[in-house]
C-alpha positions in Angstrom: 8.2 42.1 20.9 11.6 42.3 22.5 13.8 39.2 21.9 16.9 37.8 23.5 19.0 34.8 22.4 20.9 32.4 24.6 23.5 29.8 23.6 25.7 27.4 25.5 29.1 28.8 24.5 30.5 30.9 21.7 34.0 29.5 20.9 33.7 27.6 17.6 31.7 27.5 14.3 29.4 24.7 13.2 25.8 23.9 12.6 24.5 25.5 15.8 26.3 28.7 15.0 24.7 28.8 11.6 21.3 28.7 13.4 22.4 31.6 15.6 23.4 33.7 12.5 20.0 33.0 10.9 18.2 34.0 14.1 20.3 37.2 14.2 19.2 38.0 10.7 15.5 37.7 11.8 16.1 39.8 15.0 19.3 41.8 14.4 18.7 43.8 17.6 18.5 40.7 19.9 21.5 40.3 22.2 23.1 36.9 22.6 23.7 35.6 26.1 26.3 32.9 26.7 28.4 31.2 29.4 31.7 31.9 27.7 32.8 33.8 24.7 36.1 33.6 22.8 36.2 36.4 20.1 39.4 34.9 18.6 37.7 31.6 17.8 34.3 33.1 17.0 34.8 35.8 14.4 31.4 34.9 13.0 29.8 36.6 16.0 31.5 40.0 15.5 28.2 41.7 14.4 26.2 40.3 17.3 26.0 41.9 20.8 27.4 39.2 23.0 26.9 39.1 26.7 29.0 36.5 28.4 28.6 35.4 32.0 31.0 35.8 34.9 32.3 32.3 34.0 34.1 33.9 31.1 36.8 35.2 33.5 37.6 31.8 35.0 41.0 30.2 34.0 40.7 28.2 30.8 36.9 28.4 30.8 36.7 30.0 27.3 37.9 26.8 25.7 37.5 24.1 28.4 34.1 24.6 29.8 34.1 20.9 30.9 36.3 22.0 33.8 33.2 23.7 35.4 30.3 21.3 35.0 28.4 22.6 38.0 29.3 26.3 37.6 27.9 26.6 34.0 24.2 26.3 35.0 24.8 28.8 37.8 26.3 31.2 35.2 23.1 30.9 33.1 20.9 31.4 36.2 22.6 34.7 36.9 21.3 36.3 33.8 18.2 38.6 34.1 15.6 38.6 31.3 12.8 40.7 32.8 13.0 43.3 30.1 12.4 40.7 27.3 9.2 39.4 26.0 10.7 36.2 24.5 13.9 34.5 25.2 15.1 31.8 22.7 17.7 29.4 24.0 19.6 27.3 21.4 21.1 24.5 23.3 22.4 20.9 23.6 23.5 21.5 27.2 23.1 24.2 29.9 21.5 27.2 28.2 18.0 25.9 28.9 18.8 26.4 32.7 18.1 30.1 32.5 15.4 31.4 34.8 12.7 33.7 33.3 9.8 35.5 35.0 6.1 35.0 34.4 6.0 37.8 31.8 8.7 36.3 29.6 8.2 33.4 27.3 11.2 30.9 27.1 11.3 29.0 23.9 14.0 26.3 23.7 15.3 25.3 20.3 16.8 22.0 21.3 19.7 20.6 19.3 19.5 17.5 21.4 19.0 16.6 25.0 22.5 16.8 26.6 24.2 14.1 24.6 26.8 12.9 27.2 24.0 12.4 29.8 21.4 10.7 27.7 21.5 9.3 24.1 25.2 8.9 23.7 26.4 8.5 27.3 28.0 5.1 26.7 30.3 6.6 24.0 31.4 9.3 26.4 32.0 6.8 29.2 34.8 5.3 27.0 36.6 8.6 26.7 40.0 8.4 28.3 39.9 11.9 29.7 36.2 12.4 30.7 34.9 8.9 31.0 35.9 8.4 34.7 34.4 11.6 35.9 31.2 11.1 33.9 30.7 7.7 35.3 31.3 9.0 38.8 28.9 12.0 38.6 26.5 10.8 35.9 23.4 10.3 38.0 23.8 13.7 39.8 24.4 15.5 36.5 21.4 13.7 34.9 19.1 14.6 37.8 20.2 18.3 37.5 19.6 18.2 33.8 16.1 17.0 34.3 15.4 19.9 36.6 16.7 22.4 34.0 14.7 20.7 31.2 11.5 21.8 32.8 12.3 25.5 32.7 11.5 26.3 29.0 7.8 27.1 28.4 7.9 25.4 25.0 10.4 23.2 23.1 11.2 23.4 19.4 13.3 20.5 18.0 15.7 20.5 15.1 14.3 17.2 13.8 11.8 14.5 14.5 14.7 12.4 15.9 15.3 15.1 18.5 11.6 15.5 19.1 11.5 11.9 20.1 14.4 12.3 22.4 12.9 15.3 24.1 9.8 13.3 24.8 11.8 10.2 25.9 14.3 12.0 28.2 12.6 15.2 29.3 8.9 14.1 29.0 8.0 17.3 27.0 6.2 17.8 23.8 7.8 19.8 21.0 7.4 21.1 17.5 10.0 20.4 14.7 11.6 23.2 12.7 14.5 21.9 10.6 17.8 24.0 10.8 18.7 26.4 8.0 21.0 25.6 5.1 22.1 28.2 2.5 21.4 26.0 -0.5 22.0 28.9 -2.9 25.8 28.6 -2.4 26.0 25.2 -4.0 25.9 24.0 -7.6 26.4 20.8 -9.5 29.7 19.8 -11.1 30.7 16.4 -12.6 32.0 13.9 -10.0 35.6 13.0 -9.4 36.6 9.6 -8.1 36.4 10.2 -4.4 33.9 9.7 -1.6 33.7 12.4 1.1 33.2 12.7 4.9 32.6 16.0 6.6 32.5 15.5 10.4 34.1 16.0 13.7 36.5 13.1 14.4 35.0 11.7 17.5 34.1 8.2 18.5 30.3 8.2 18.0 30.6 9.5 14.4 31.9 6.0 13.4 34.4 7.3 10.8 36.2 4.0 11.2 33.5 2.2 9.3 34.0 4.4 6.2 37.8 4.0 6.4 37.6 0.2 6.6 35.0 0.1 3.8 37.2 2.2 1.5 40.3 0.2 2.5 38.6 -3.0 1.3 37.2 -1.4 -1.9 40.4 0.6 -2.6 38.2 3.6 -3.0 39.5 7.1 -2.5 38.1 8.8 0.6 38.7 12.4 1.6 38.0 13.3 5.3 37.3 16.9 6.3 37.3 17.7 10.0 39.4 17.5 13.1 39.0 15.8 16.5 40.7 13.7 19.1 40.1 10.5 17.1 42.3 11.7 14.2 45.5 9.8 15.4 43.7 6.5 15.8 41.8 6.9 12.5 45.0 7.6 10.6 46.6 4.4 12.0 43.9 2.3 10.4 43.8 4.1 7.1 45.2 2.7 3.9 46.8 4.7 1.0 43.5 5.8 -0.5 42.4 7.7 2.6 43.2 11.4 2.9 42.8 13.7 5.9 42.6 17.4 5.0 41.6 18.8 8.5 39.8 22.1 8.6 39.1 23.8 5.3 37.6 27.2 4.2 34.0 27.5 3.2 35.0 27.8 -0.4 37.1 24.7 -0.3 34.3 22.8 1.5 31.8 23.7 -1.2 34.3 22.6 -3.9 34.8 19.2 -2.2 31.0 18.7 -2.0 30.5 19.7 -5.7 33.1 17.2 -7.0 32.6 14.1 -4.8 30.9 10.9 -5.9 28.8 10.9 -2.7 29.0 11.9 1.0 29.3 9.1 3.5 27.5 9.5 6.9 28.1 6.3 8.9 26.8 7.9 12.2 23.4 8.6 13.7 23.0 12.4 13.2 20.7 14.6 15.2 19.9 16.4 11.9 22.9 16.3 9.6 23.5 19.6 7.8 26.3 18.1 5.8 23.8 15.8 4.2 21.7 18.7 3.0 24.7 20.7 1.8 25.9 17.7 -0.3 22.4 17.3 -1.8 22.4 21.0 -2.5 25.4 20.2 -4.7 23.4 17.6 -6.6 25.4 14.7 -5.1 23.9 11.7 -3.3 24.4 10.8 0.4 25.2 7.3 1.7 24.0 7.3 5.3 23.1 5.1 8.3 19.4 4.6 8.3 18.8 6.2 11.7 18.5 9.7 13.0 18.2 12.9 11.0 19.5 11.3 7.7 16.2 9.4 7.4 14.4 12.7 7.4 16.6 14.5 4.8 17.4 11.7 2.3 14.9 10.0 0.0 16.4 6.5 -0.2 17.0 5.4 -3.8 16.4 8.9 -5.1 18.7 11.4 -3.3 20.9 8.8 -1.6 21.1 5.4 0.0 20.3 4.5 3.6 22.0 1.4 4.9 20.3 -0.6 7.6 23.2 -1.8 9.8 26.1 0.2 11.3 28.6 -2.3 9.9 31.4 -2.3 7.3 29.6 -4.9 5.1 26.3 -2.9 5.1 28.2 0.3 4.2 30.1 -1.5 1.4 26.9 -2.8 -0.1 25.4 0.8 -0.1 28.6 2.2 -1.7 28.5 -0.4 -4.5 24.8 0.4 -5.1 25.6 4.2 -5.3 28.2 3.6 -8.1 25.7 1.7 -10.3 22.8 4.2 -10.1 22.2 7.0 -12.5 21.5 9.9 -10.1 19.3 12.8 -11.1 21.2 15.9 -9.8 18.2 18.1 -10.3 16.0 15.9 -8.1 18.6 15.7 -5.4 19.0 19.5 -5.4 15.2 20.0 -5.2 15.2 17.9 -2.0 17.8 20.1 -0.4 15.8 23.2 -1.1 13.1 22.0 1.3 15.7 22.9 4.1 16.7 26.3 2.7 17.4 29.1 5.2 14.6 31.2 3.8 12.2 28.3 4.7 13.7 28.2 8.2 13.5 32.0 8.8 9.9 32.2 7.7 8.7 29.2 9.7 10.7 30.2 12.9 9.5 33.7 12.9 5.9 32.6 12.5 6.1 30.0 15.3 7.7 32.6 17.7 5.0 35.1 17.0 2.2 32.5 17.4 3.7 31.1 20.6 4.0 34.7 22.1 0.3 35.4 21.3 -0.7 32.1 22.9 1.5 32.7 25.9 0.0 36.2 26.5 -3.5 34.7 26.4 -2.6 32.1 28.9 -1.2 34.7 31.2 -4.3 36.8 31.0 -6.5 33.9 31.9 -4.3 32.9 34.9 
């Protein structure tokens, strides 16, 4: 079985890139096709055979793909996959737009239906830079995305939350396979007096709720991450709030292992940070919606608060400080999402889907 991987763009490192590394470990010979590739910003991909599209040579495309919203799908359509049995696209945007022949199975591991067109479009409409253009072209881009959404032969979803979105927006069924987390890297240490946030600093992440809650409670909050919301968030932060920006993996693990709890005030597609924190034996305080409700056992490995408000978050934070958390129980919950579980399940599903696809092709 000859495999190829496809991903939207290779110019950063985050949860999706961890998925790609895990898939590379399963199929080390599989090339990775992408619209744009920036080696300087994607050192994690050095060991993978990367095949960028012609869009890679356009001005500023490597880091500002949003300048070419209509060209990106065309770039993916230009790839040829006739020599491959299975193509696995990992995407939240245009990679699903690839075209495969009848002898090639296209499995789409969907991170989420394109966020700025569907589930979170109202947040993006308020963006000072992109909002105007998104409002102007939204219906056309949405119509195109629906066309591309019908090209995969089978969808896989990173969570039940995304499974529901795929059904709602793309009208397709899917199977859930939770993303991989290297839980073995984390261990438990006694807590220090700070809460933690690990997130991109963008509007829909609702970091402002955690800042306002910690301002009122005078609790120490350490915020790891960068994004265009940083300046605004710093303006509303009191003396107990610290922004540390980007950190190394070793530093990140250290922050997880010594925090009181991780705060997730946003609705996450899955929420790898939640699992990483639990792998350190520390509870997670999260909004009761999205992936957090699938990774956290409320009252045992964290607390899920019902309303996306400061008062609701403050109540959850106060509860967390009064509980006697069982770090072994919390860590055992994280192990359900270990990368070995992911690799075993993903490989099995791909092999099963390929066999079923061949049978369907023989009958037709």
